[in-house]
C-alpha positions, 0 to 999 in steps of 0.5 A, a space after each residue: 450495471 452488473 457488478 461481478 464480486 468473487 465472494 460478496 460480503 456485507 460488511 467487515 468478516 473475518 475469513 476462515 484459515 486456509 484448508 492446507 496446514 502446511 506451506 507448499 514448497 516452491 517447484 522446481 519446475 516454477 523456479 525453472 520457469 522464473 528463471 528462463 524469464 529472467 526472474 530470480 525467486 525470493 525463496 529460502 529453505 526453512 527448517 522442514 526443507 521445504 523452499 518457501 516465499 521469503 519474509 525478510 525484507 524491510 521495505 515491501 513491493 507494489 505491483 501493477 496489474 495489466 495486460 502483462 501480469 493478469 494470467 495465473 502463471 504470470 502472477 505467481 511468478 511475480 509474486 515468488 519474485 517478491 510482490 507483496 501487495 498487488 494493485 488494481 488500477 480502477 482507471 482500466 478494465 471492468 468489474 469482471 475482469 477484476 473479479 478474475 484477478 481477484 479470484 486468481 489472487 486468493 488461490 495464490 495466497 492459498 497455495 503458499 499460505 502466504 497473505 497477499 494484500 490487494 489495493 484497489 486504486 480509484 480513477 478520481 476525476 479527470 479534467 479535459 479539454 474538448 475536441 478540435 475542428 481540425 483532428 490534429 489540434 491547434 498550434 499554440 504560440 508563447 504569448 497568444 491569447 486563448 479562451 476555454 468556455 462550456 460552448 459545445 462547439 469544436 475548438 480553433 486556434 482561439 477557443 476550445 470547450 473546457 466541460 468542467 463548470 468548477 474549473 473555470 469558476 475557480 480560476 482567477 487572474 494570475 492562476 495556473 492552467 497546465 495541459 497535457 501533462 504540463 506540456 503546454 502551460 498558460 496564465 489566467 488573464 480574466 475571468 468572466 461570464 458570458 451573456 448566457 451566464 456560463 463562465 470562461 476564462 482567457 489565458 495568455 500562453 506561456 509554454 507552448 506546444 500543440 494541444 490536441 483534443 481530450 487533453 488532461 487539465 491540471 490546475 496546481 494553485 487552485 483548490 477546486 470546490 468538487 469532491 474527488 469521489 465521481 459517479 464511477 468511483 463510487 460503483 467501484 468502491 462499493 464493489 471493492 468493498 464487497 470484494 474484499 480488498 485490503 486497501 482502497 487509494 483515493 486519487 487526486 485528494 485535495 484536503 482531508 476532507 476528501 478522505 473523511 468523505 471516502 471514510 464515510 462513503 466506504 463505513 456507509 457500505 458496512 466495511 469499518 476495517 479496510 484500510 484508506 490511502 490518500 494519493 498525494 499528487 496535488 500542491 494542496 494535498 501537500 499543504 494539508 499534508 498533517 490533516 490528511 494522515 489523520 484521516 488516512 491509514 496510509 499515504 502514497 507519494 504519487 510523484 506522476 501528477 506531483 510533478 506536473 503540479 509543482 516543479 520537478 526539482 522540488 518533488 524529491 524534497 516533497 517525497 521526503 517530507 511527505 515520508 518524514 510525516 507518515 513516519 511520525 503518524 506511524 502510518 505507512 507511505 508508498 512511494 510511486 511512479 517511474 522507479 524502473 520506467 526504462 524497464 517497460 522496453 529494457 531488461 536492464 534499469 538504468 543506475 539512476 533508477 536504482 539510486 531511486 528506489 534505494 533513496 526512497 528505502 534510505 528516506 524511510 518509505 515503506 513500500 515501492 511500487 511498480 506501475 507501468 513495468 508490471 501492468 504492461 511492460 515488457 519484463 515484469 519479472 526481472 522489473 521485480 527481481 530488480 526491485 528486490 534485489 535493490 531492496 536487499 542491498 540497501 538494507 545490507 549497506 544501510 549504515 544509519 536509518 532514517 531518524 524514528 521519532 521518539 513517541 509514535 502515535 496513531 489516530 486512535 491512541 489514547 493517553 500514553 500508556 506505556 505501550 511504546 515504552 514496551 515496543 522499544 525495549 522489545 526491539 532493543 532486546 531483539 537486536 542485543 540478542 540477534 533475533 531471528 523475528 519478533 512476533 506479535 499476535 494481533 487482532 487488528 494489526 495495531 501493534 505492528 503497526 507501531 513496532 514496524 515504524 520502529 525499524 527494529 532491524 528484523 522481521 516482524 511476524 504478525 500472527 493475525 486473529 483474521 486472515 483479512 488483518 493478515 492481508 492489511 499489514 503487507 503494507 507495512 515495512 518488515 512486517 509479514 502477517 499470518 493468520 493459519 488453522 492454528 492461530 484461528 483455533 487459538 482465538 475461537 477457544 479463547 472467545 468460547 473458553 475465556 482467556 484464562 483457559 488457554 496458556 500463553 505458551 500456547 501461542 509461545 509455540 505456534 509463533 516458534 512453528 511459524 518462525 520455522 515454516 517461514 524460514 525466518 528461524 534456521 537453527 532451533 537455537 535461533 532466538 525469538 522474541 514474543 511480545 503480548 499483552 495479557 491477559 488476552 483480548 484486553 485493552 489496554 497497554 502491552 506488558 509481556 515480552 518473553 524470548 524463547 528458542 525455535 525448537 518451542 518452549 516445551 522443548 527449550 525450556 522445559 515449559 509448555 502446552 500440556 495436553 490435558 490443558 489442566 494448568 491455565 497459570 498463562 495465557 494466549 494473547 492477540 492484541 486488541 
């Protein structure tokens, strides 16, 4: 098999900054083309009088790419309408197609100097029944008996092949079997073995319907003794790693062990920094949610299969439980599936769909996702625009935020070192002075992640040592990453000259410049809060909070970088 990779790398890397030193404004021609399709750009005018992509949303937007959205022009329109992360669905297409999409996304982010995350969603195992002698399948009646076995013979009204011995061996009397997305349901009567030693199960039909060839099979109340990583997934994971995607999502996770297996495989390819996301779509995953979160960097509420494997009326409450648990562990959570399903064919959403998006945000999710709406829908730009407008309306009308745990914990946290209290103080200060943004300089994204879960009420600008980190934080609520030449030059100087040779006020001025360029600061006297740990790059608790006007420390306070560089009494900072 030939694997096509845009710029193949053998392990974690730190990409150089974008070549253009000035953010390209959004052209009127692009805006006119967008509006002609019913889209509305998420654009603001910065202090340099350029129209740039906005950075003010709390909840982020994830859009799935497909035939309706794979061209450069459409990708640009979706990004300008508000997309923060593009999802590549590995259930469809080949590596060559994915390579071209990645190339287009990276070119787009460079054009606007705005990091965009790429989420690679693995297909996972697909269990399906065999074929029937009648091409139209068989009509199953309620109460009739039906058998599944391993025989390759074409099926009839009494039996059909189920070419998955792991399912046949795991099913027990009274277990449930769902077929064709739950449209047909059965109860296991007995499990046994034929004369050749191969397993079979006899079932009773509880929900009737016509069963056709190759329909999906779900086992909601059984944990199957199998890995969620198929041979196809193994190839796709290696490709995704070497193609430098930012997040990898694993489908049909049953327990935390599945995420542990994925992490070992990704690490085995030399990539320890790629973030891993668990799709919660099975009841067993809900039961093991806390442990899965410990093994993951984030989760997705995959309501499609979740709604097949458990009663539909329970899904809203499971969604709330998953979001709450993710908030408590400081992990980003995506709510997905059917958010604007009607817009696959219609130019306007239903009121219930708008309420669904708003309620997911009120529950505390970090991201809302579009699937078919942006992949194969007739109105992808309108769908992204509507979704963003609901986010903005929810943000504007929100009377109360979801309760935030007193102490947020990440897996790699050690003892309580006071960082949490510093972040609380920074958020409180920013609210009190109505700051336009909170800026953190970060090597790993950890401080931005902790601060995001506190929902400070204003955008968080994460100035990153590496572009890869700036992309990964795109899934975090209210966090906008960047890694331009100024930030990377500062980090390089620290590594070469040492922490005490680079002034903290230089970092503060970079923060102010970026706040102005990103359109976060509207006036020179807008307040910016900077959170830091000094000295630079040393592990330990955060210990510095500084408030400065957007014009910069030198102009506002008469205290800033000196050209001769002789004054080294303060330090620049990137948290480790």
